[in-house]
N, C-alpha and C positions, 0 to 999 in steps of 0.2 A: 289924045286923043285915045291915045289904049284906057285909059284909065274910065275915059266915058263910057267906051265901051264896055268894060269891064261890069261899070254902074247898070247900065243899060241891062246886060245879062243879068247880073243878083237880080233887079228889080224882076225881069220877067221869072227868073224862080222863084222872086214870091210871091206873085200872083199867081205860077201855075201850083204850087204847093198849097196853097190857101186853098185853092179850087177846090182840090184833092188831099187833103194830109196822111191820107195814108199812104200816100208815093213815097214808101222807105229811101228812094233815091236822089228825090230832092228834097228830101230832108237833111242826106246825111254830106250832100253838095250843102246847104249852108252851113252844117256844123266844120264842115271843112275850112269855108270863107270865113268863122268867126273864132276859129278856134285860136289862131292867135292872142285872143282878148281874155280867154280864159289863164292861159302859160303868163301872159303882163299878169293880170290881179293875182294867180297865185303866188309868182316871185313876189309880188311886194307885201301879201301877207303874210307868205312864210319870212320875210326876211323880217319881223317883229315878233317871231316866236320863238322860243327858246330850244335849244338843241334837243332833238328828240322826235321833232315831227317831220314827216318823210312829203317831200313836197308834189310825188307826183300824187299821194294820198288827195292834197288839196285839189290837185287838179284833175282827180278822177271825179272827185265832188263837184269840181267847175263848170265839168260838163252834161253832168248829170241837169245843173242850173240852167245850163245853155238851151237845154235840148225843151224843159219848161220855157224858157222863154219864148223861144223858134213857135211851141206850139200853140202859147198864149197871146203871140205879137199880133194885134191891130194895125194892117195896115193903113186902116181910114182914119187913124187918128193922126195923122202926121207927124210924128216920132221919127227921131231918128232909133234903129235898132241898139243901135251900140251902147244911146243913154238907155233905152228903156232896159238891156240885158245887164248890163255893171253890178244892177244892185242886187239881181236876182243870181247872179254868177256866184260873187261872196257872199251874198246870204247863203247859200248851198253849200259855200266853203267855212263859213261861219256853223254851219247846222256840224259838220262832219267834227269840226273840234269838241261842241259840245261830248258828242258824243263817244269821243276820245278821252273826255274829259270826264272821270269816275265820281273825284272827288265832288259834293255839292256844294253850294254855292255857299250856304250857311258854315259849311267846317272851316271855307277859304274866307269867310267874316272873320270867323273865331280867330281862327291863323293871322288873320292884317290886325286886328285889333291887340292880341298879344303881342306880334312887333312892336304895334307904332308902341306899346307903353315900355316896352324894354330899350327901345331906341330911348325915349324919353325921360326914363331912372339912369340910364347907362351916363346923360347927360348931367343930368344935374349931380349925378355922385361922381362921375370921373374914374369910376371903373364898372367891370360888369355886376348888373343888380343879383340879389339873391331872389328864391322864387317869392318870398315875402314882406319881400318890395316892389314886385312887381305886381304882388297880388294889392298893395296898399295902393300902389297908380291907378290902379283899373279900380276902384272902390268894391271889394269885392272879398269874402270868409277867402284863407288858405285853402279849404278843401275843394269850394267852389272852382278856384282856380287848378288845381290840380287836374280837376275833372275835364276844362275847359280845356289844359295844355294839352291831354293824351288826345281828346277829339280834333283837336288842330292837327297833331302829330302825322293824319292822315295824308296833312297835302305832300310830307315829303316822298319822293317819289325818286328813284335812281336805274336809270337805262343799267340794265346787266351788260349791254354791249359797249356802256365808257368803258375808254380806255384808260385803264387803271398808273402802268406803266411803259415805259419800250424796253425790247430786250435785244441783242446781237441776233437773235434769231430771227426769222422771216414772221413769228408770231407773234402778235404782243400781247401783256398778261388785260386781261378785261374785269371785269367787275367781277363777275358770274365766277373768272375762275378761283376767285381770293376771299370770295363772301362764303362764311359760314352758314353750314346746313347744320341749324340745331336741332331739326329732326330726324338727322343721322344717329345712327347707334355704332359705338363705338367698336370696331372687332374684337380689341384686348376684351371688352365685359362680354361679351358672346360668351365667347370661349371660357371665362370663368366661369359664367353661369352655367355653360353645359359640365365643367368638371364638376363642379361644387354639385349640382343635380345627379349626379354619377356616382359622386360620394357619400353623399344622403337616401341613396337609393338603394345602394350598395348591401347585397344582404334581407332584402323586404319582397313578398313573395306579391304577384300583379297586382292583387287589389291593392295593397299595400303602396305600393309601389304608385298608381293612379292617382291613391287619395291623396298621395304630395302633391303628387305634378299639378292635379287639375285643384286643389287647393290655395297652392303657392304661384304655380307659373301659372294657371289657366284661369285663375281669381274663381272659381266655379263655390257657390255655398255648397254648404255642408246637404241643402237639401238635392239642388241638384246634381252630388254626385251620387249621390243614395240612388236619383232615377236613372243615372247611364250605369249604376252598377247592379241597379237589383236591389239595394239593399235599404234597409228604413234611415232616416237622420237619424235616430238617437244611437244607430248600431255602426254610422259612417261617424258621428262622433269620438265613441267610445274606442273606435278604431286609431282614430286622428292622436287622441291623449295618450294611448297606449305608445305610436310610433315614436310619439316626441318623446317621451320616458326614454321610450331606448335607443332613440338618438343624441341625446344629453348623455346619457353612459357613454356610450361609443366615443364620443367628443370628451369626455371628460379624460378618458381612457385614453386615447390617441393625441392628448395636448400639448405632450413633449414634442412631438411630430412637426405642431406649427409653433414652436418656439423661435 
């Protein structure tokens, strides 16, 4: 009896909402009524996905799909709303997954072909195949295989929050904690570079020191240095040659210090 009353109530909400779709309270009532459908479908989709996809992101996308379904639903068609809305909810979730996945389909296709050829060659050879053997299996030149492998490598994504190993402390070591920063500069190199600059510019006047710094450290051209110092390009070149010769003589005299 309670269920019938509830169904009658929701039918009345539907009728009232379709007469006035600007009524936010009625729309929110319908959203709350069918929200469990969103979570149910989100959990089903999420269970088939790899690690790294947030369930809440799928639920949020599904809610937008539910809202679209509520606004577009036609009461006169005689179709149950649950039947009508599920494809829209799942479609919104799949659209969200596509926007989260930056790897183009063509790249994934190449990666799949490479992996299939690798497995097939390994099964025939009884060992991991070399690149040339995989290229032969794909019937493409080695150069084209290298290009294909480089393009396909874009699908290899790793979550920076992936646990690397557990520790005795409260904080586990994650991928971001052990990954190498290839763009970071070695502080020892910075110190050596600064000390070397002091050594080679010692005893030079202001313009001579600036020429060395701007040319070797800032990588400016002779013309750009001339514009900076108010000198001609040829004058800067002459000064540079003179400075280099003097530095060579100084270093030759001090060579025993570096032995």
